[in-house]
C-alpha positions as CSV (number, residue, x, y, z in Angstrom):
1,M,9.9,-4.9,-18.9
2,A,7.1,-4.9,-16.3
3,F,6.8,-7.3,-13.4
4,R,3.9,-8.1,-11.1
5,I,4.0,-8.8,-7.4
6,P,1.3,-11.4,-6.4
7,G,-1.3,-9.8,-4.2
8,I,-0.9,-6.2,-5.4
9,R,-3.4,-5.1,-8.0
10,R,-2.9,-2.3,-10.5
11,A,-5.1,0.7,-9.5
12,T,-7.8,1.5,-12.0
13,K,-8.7,4.9,-13.3
14,N,-12.3,4.7,-12.0
15,N,-11.1,4.6,-8.4
16,D,-13.0,1.4,-7.6
17,V,-11.4,-0.8,-4.9
18,P,-12.3,-4.5,-5.2
19,K,-13.7,-6.3,-2.2
20,G,-10.8,-7.5,0.0
21,Y,-8.4,-4.8,-1.1
22,L,-7.3,-1.4,0.3
23,A,-6.0,1.6,-1.6
24,V,-2.7,3.0,-0.4
25,Y,-0.6,5.9,-1.8
26,V,3.2,5.6,-1.8
27,G,6.2,7.7,-2.7
28,D,6.9,11.2,-3.7
29,K,4.5,11.0,-6.6
30,M,1.8,9.4,-4.4
31,K,1.4,6.3,-6.7
32,R,-1.7,4.4,-5.9
33,F,-1.6,0.6,-5.1
34,L,-4.3,-1.8,-4.1
35,I,-3.2,-4.2,-1.5
36,P,-4.9,-7.2,0.0
37,I,-6.5,-6.5,3.4
38,S,-4.7,-9.6,4.7
39,Y,-1.5,-7.5,4.8
40,L,-3.0,-5.5,7.7
41,N,-2.3,-8.5,10.0
42,Q,1.4,-8.7,9.1
43,P,4.0,-7.2,11.5
44,L,6.0,-5.6,8.7
45,F,3.0,-3.8,7.3
46,L,1.8,-2.8,10.8
47,E,5.1,-1.1,11.3
48,L,4.5,1.0,8.1
49,L,1.0,1.8,9.4
50,N,2.4,3.1,12.7
51,Q,4.9,5.3,10.7
52,A,2.0,6.6,8.6
53,E,0.0,7.4,11.8
54,E,3.0,9.3,13.3
55,E,3.6,11.3,10.1
56,F,0.1,11.9,8.8
57,G,-2.2,11.2,11.7
58,Y,-5.6,10.0,10.4
59,D,-6.1,12.7,7.8
60,H,-5.6,11.1,4.4
61,P,-7.1,13.4,1.8
62,N,-6.5,11.1,-1.2
63,G,-9.2,8.7,0.1
64,G,-6.6,5.9,0.8
65,L,-3.8,5.5,3.3
66,T,-0.6,7.4,2.7
67,I,2.4,5.2,3.3
68,P,5.6,7.2,4.2
69,C,8.2,5.3,2.2
70,G,9.6,5.1,-1.3
71,E,8.0,3.0,-4.0
72,D,11.0,0.7,-4.2
73,E,10.9,0.1,-0.4
74,F,7.2,-0.5,-0.6
75,L,7.5,-3.0,-3.5
76,N,10.2,-4.8,-1.6
77,L,8.1,-5.1,1.5
78,T,5.0,-6.3,-0.3
79,S,7.1,-8.8,-2.2
80,Q,8.2,-10.2,1.1
81,L,4.6,-10.3,2.3
82,S,3.4,-12.1,-0.8
83,R,5.7,-15.0,0.0
84,L,4.3,-15.5,3.5
């Protein structure tokens, strides 16, 4: 059974990112998620961005941000953000 977290969009195969969204790569398998840019103002997400900067710097070869956490942790965080 699949579930959907409000705010996160399923990444499409053609690599298009809709206006107002940002592509991020998460987990060991580098799963691609599209998140609303409004998350960039949230302290919880900013903490993840700081961790990404420390671990990867500004080099993100996938074309989107690489977030240094597991998929479950990321989905939990974005679920919290969607309720704000």
